[in-house]
N, C-alpha and C positions, 0 to 999 in steps of 0.2 A: 181271563186271559185265552186268547184264542187257541185253538189245538190244531196241531198237526195237520188233522182232519179239513179243519175248517179252512186254514189257511191255504191248502190246497186248491178247495173248492173256490174259494176268492180267487187264486192265481188264474187258474182254468175260466173262471168268469170273465178277467178281464183279459185275456188269451181270445175266448170266443168273441166278446164285445169290440174288440177293438183289431181283430184278424193280425194278431201276434201269432206268426208260425211259430212249431213245436221245436225246430231246430234253433232256436234265440234263447239262450241260457236268461234264468232269472234265479233272483234271490231275494227274498224276505227281510226288509231291512225294518229291525224292533227298536234300536237304538237312535239316541241324538245323533246327530252328523251334522258334519260342515258341507253348505253348498260347493265349496272349493275345497275339493278332495286332495292335489298337489299342490300343496303351497310350499312345501319344500323346493322342488323344483323351478316354481315361480322365481321364487326368492334368489336361488343361484344365476337364473336368467336374470335378472334385473340388476345385481352386484356386478356381473361380468359385463352389461351392456352399459353402466353407466359408472365403471370404478369405484364403485363403494365396497370398502373394505370387511365390514360386520354383515356378514349375512343372516347371522341368528335373529339381530336385530329387525332387519327386515322381513323376516320370517315370521316374527312376533307382532310386527305391525301388521301383516297380510292377514294374520290368523283374527287380531283385533276387531279387524275392517269385515271378515266374513259373516254373515248372516246364519246365524245357527238356524237347523231346521228340528224342531221338537215332536217327539213323536210321542200324543197322548197314547195312556193306557188303551188297549183293546183296538187302537189303528194299525194297519197295515201298509206301508208302501213296498212295490215290487219295484227291483229294477230290472231291465229287459235289456239284452246286449245281444245284436246280430252275429252270427256266426264268422269264423275265418272268410275273405274274400267279397263278405258281401260290402254292397256300397256304400253303407253307414255303418262300416266296422271301425271301432275305435269311439263311437258313440254309444252313450247311454241312456234309457227310457225309463223315467220314474213314473209310475203311476199308483194312485193311492186305491186300496180298497178300506171301505166305509165299515164302520159296526154292524150296519145293516147286511153288506154283502158278504161280513165272517160267520154274521149268526143268521141267514137265510136259512141254510139247511135244504134239503129235500122235499120235507111235508110242507114247508112255508111256500118254497117254489109253486110247488103242484097246485097248490091252493088258488094262486094267483091266473094259473090256467082256464080256458074256458072249456065248455064241452069238447068241442071240434081237437083242441088242441091237446086236452087228455087223452081223448081216443089215438091220436098219432103219436102220442108218447108212449102210450101202452104198446105199439105195436112197434116202434122201438126199444122199448125194455124187453119184451117178449123175444125180439132178434137179439139184443146184446147178450140175453142170458143163456140161449141156443148157444150163440158164439162161446161163452164163455163155458158153458158145459161140454161143451165140444171139444175145447184145448185140450192139451196134453197137461197131465198134472206131473206136480212135482211133488216130495217131500220136506216139508219143513218141521222140525223137530222143537216143540213147545216146552218148555218148562216151566208149571205154572201153580202156583198154592190154590187155597180156596176162594182167594178174592181176586187174582190176576196173574197175568202171565209176566213170568220174571225174566225170559231171554227166548229169543229165536235162534236156531242154529240151522245149517243148512244141510242136505240129507247127507253128503259125506261127512259131517261133523257130529256122527252120532256119540261116540266116546266122549268130545269135546262138551257134548249137551249131559253127558252121566255125571262128568266128572264137576259140570257146574253144578248139577243137581244136588250132588254129594257136599258142596261147598256150601249150597245155599240151606241144605239142612242142617249141617253142623252151625250155622248161624243161630238159625230159627230155635234150634235147641240150648245152644248158650244164653241165649235172651229168656228163655222161660223160668220162672220161678219154682224152685223143687216144690215138690207137692200138688201139683197143679194136674187136674185132667188135660191132657195136651191133643184132645182128637184134633181140632179145626186149625189149632196154631200150628201145628208141625205136618200137618198134610201137604203133601208135595210131590209133583208128580212130572213124568215125562211122557208124549202122548205126540204122535205121527199126526199131522193134518196136510190134507192132501189139497193143493189148491193150484189153480190156472197158473199158466207159464208166465202170461203179462202181469200176475199180483206178484209173482215169487221174488223178484229181488224188493219189493216195497215193505217184506217182512223185517229188513237187517239195515232199513234205514235209520 
């Protein structure tokens, strides 16, 4: 199953390849869907136009006539919508990210570049790192055990993070059988992490 990071990478790749502006909304479609999304409204329009009494039956017939779009495991389809006021407002554009797109990752992508492209990428990356380093930093309070992060909290939510850590500590303690050495299983901590302001909101998505 693709991770959130892989989905974001695939979405950005589609934006770059197809020239989709950043202000266009997007969402990943991961479940089966019908091509015809608003069959109820179409059914009502048909019943009114032709004087048919049973709109429910018309709706059922439309649903049966629709082609179901099945989403294979590992595939992602992204729906892009233009912003309000755009000449294409009201339309949706569907683009598919293949398994290769989702699994490409940075190392595999860089391996496809030639020497000149790699030197250019190195220069771009160095510039991006400097920009990130120079950015204003904000604090994310992170509650972590010995294996993973359990929760992220905003810089003004310190007490909320403390309460969350205490709750998780109680859960861990109640799950441990009596008489065991509890060192790693019960290890939990609250730590501040300073992150660039441009990355701050991503910790809470």
